C-alpha positions in Angstrom: 17.3 -6.8 -11.9 15.2 -8.6 -9.8 18.1 -10.3 -8.1 19.7 -6.9 -7.6 16.5 -5.3 -5.7 16.4 -8.4 -3.7 20.2 -8.6 -2.8 20.3 -5.3 -2.1 16.9 -4.7 -0.2 17.6 -8.0 2.1 21.3 -7.8 3.0 21.6 -11.5 4.3 20.3 -12.8 1.0 22.3 -15.7 -0.6 23.0 -14.7 -4.2 23.9 -18.0 -5.2 20.3 -18.9 -4.4 18.7 -16.1 -6.1 20.3 -16.8 -9.2 19.1 -20.3 -9.1 15.9 -19.4 -8.6 15.6 -16.6 -11.3 17.0 -18.6 -13.7 15.2 -21.6 -12.8 18.3 -23.6 -13.5 16.6 -27.1 -12.4 14.6 -26.8 -15.6 17.4 -25.6 -18.0 19.1 -28.7 -20.1 22.3 -30.1 -18.5 24.4 -28.2 -20.8 23.1 -25.0 -20.0 23.0 -26.1 -16.3 26.9 -26.9 -16.2 27.5 -23.4 -18.3 25.6 -21.4 -15.8 27.5 -23.1 -12.7 30.8 -22.4 -14.7 30.3 -18.5 -14.8 29.0 -18.9 -10.9 32.2 -20.5 -10.0 34.0 -18.4 -12.1 32.6 -15.3 -10.2 33.4 -17.0 -7.0 29.5 -17.0 -6.5 28.9 -20.1 -4.2 26.4 -21.5 -2.4 26.3 -21.4 1.6 25.5 -24.2 3.7 23.5 -22.6 6.5 20.3 -23.6 7.1 18.0 -21.2 8.6 14.7 -21.8 10.3 12.1 -18.6 9.9 10.0 -18.1 12.5 6.5 -16.9 11.5 5.1 -14.5 13.9 1.5 -13.3 13.3 0.2 -10.0 15.2 -3.2 -8.3 15.0 -1.7 -5.8 12.3 1.4 -7.4 11.3 3.1 -10.6 9.9 7.0 -11.2 10.4 8.7 -13.9 8.9 12.3 -14.3 10.1 13.8 -10.4 9.7 11.2 -9.1 7.2 7.7 -7.5 8.7 5.0 -6.0 6.9 1.6 -4.5 8.0 -1.6 -6.8 7.1 -4.1 -5.4 5.0 -6.9 -3.6 6.3 -10.6 -3.8 5.5 -10.8 -7.6 3.6 -13.4 -9.2 3.6 -13.4 -12.5 5.8 -15.8 -14.5 3.4 -13.0 -14.5 1.0 -9.9 -15.2 3.1 -9.5 -18.6 2.7 -8.9 -20.9 6.3 -7.7 -24.4 5.5 -5.9 -26.9 7.2 -2.4 -26.2 7.6 1.0 -28.3 8.4 3.9 -26.0 9.5 7.1 -27.1 8.0 10.5 -25.4 7.9 10.5 -25.7 3.9 6.8 -23.9 3.9 8.2 -21.2 5.9 11.4 -20.8 3.9 8.8 -20.2 0.8 6.7 -17.9 2.8 9.8 -15.9 3.5 10.8 -15.6 0.0 7.1 -14.8 -1.1 7.3 -12.2 1.7 10.5 -10.6 0.0 8.6 -10.4 -3.1 5.3 -8.9 -1.6 7.6 -6.4 0.3 9.3 -5.2 -3.2 6.0 -5.1 -4.7 7.3 -8.1 -7.0 5.3 -11.0 -8.9 5.9 -14.4 -7.3 5.6 -17.7 -9.4 5.3 -21.2 -7.5 6.2 -24.0 -9.9 6.2 -27.6 -8.6 4.4 -30.9 -9.4 0.9 -31.6 -8.4 0.3 -32.3 -4.6 3.3 -30.6 -3.3 1.8 -27.7 -1.2 1.8 -24.4 -3.7 -2.1 -23.9 -2.9 -1.7 -24.6 0.9 1.4 -22.5 1.2 -0.4 -19.4 -0.8 -3.6 -19.8 0.9 -1.6 -19.6 4.3 0.5 -17.0 3.3 -2.7 -14.5 2.3 -4.5 -15.5 5.3 -1.5 -14.4 7.4 -1.5 -11.3 5.8 -5.4 -10.9 5.6 -5.6 -10.8 1.7 -8.6 -12.1 -0.1 -7.7 -15.0 -2.7 -8.8 -15.0 -5.8 -8.6 -18.3 -7.7 -7.4 -18.7 -11.4 -6.3 -22.5 -12.4 -4.0 -22.8 -15.3 -3.5 -26.3 -16.8 -2.2 -27.7 -20.2 -5.8 -27.7 -21.6 -6.2 -23.7 -21.4 -4.9 -22.2 -24.6 
């Protein structure tokens, strides 16, 4: 349902990339990866080779990333909005574009990656751009 909602809400959305992201194919055992790729191939769901850089535009009352625009949250406490050093990269813009899609659809997001790849930096910058306060909860393998 998540993929259907995204693809119908954002017509330029790549179905192949969406299915890969939702199924977290890179974390599946090789046998299941091959099976899923064969199934996608059978239904002619192919990757597109177009690389798009998403422009991030912050305005006084709104945030636009690529072709998506949402209003900023009003009335947030500035003390809880992080302002950390951030280096813009095309990869970060793509992740923030996907986060903005989920935000606009009122869907949850989950960033998974190795330690030090920038998950917190991207999240902090995204929340700052939307004027949203950050509430920090750290989960790690020692939490039961």
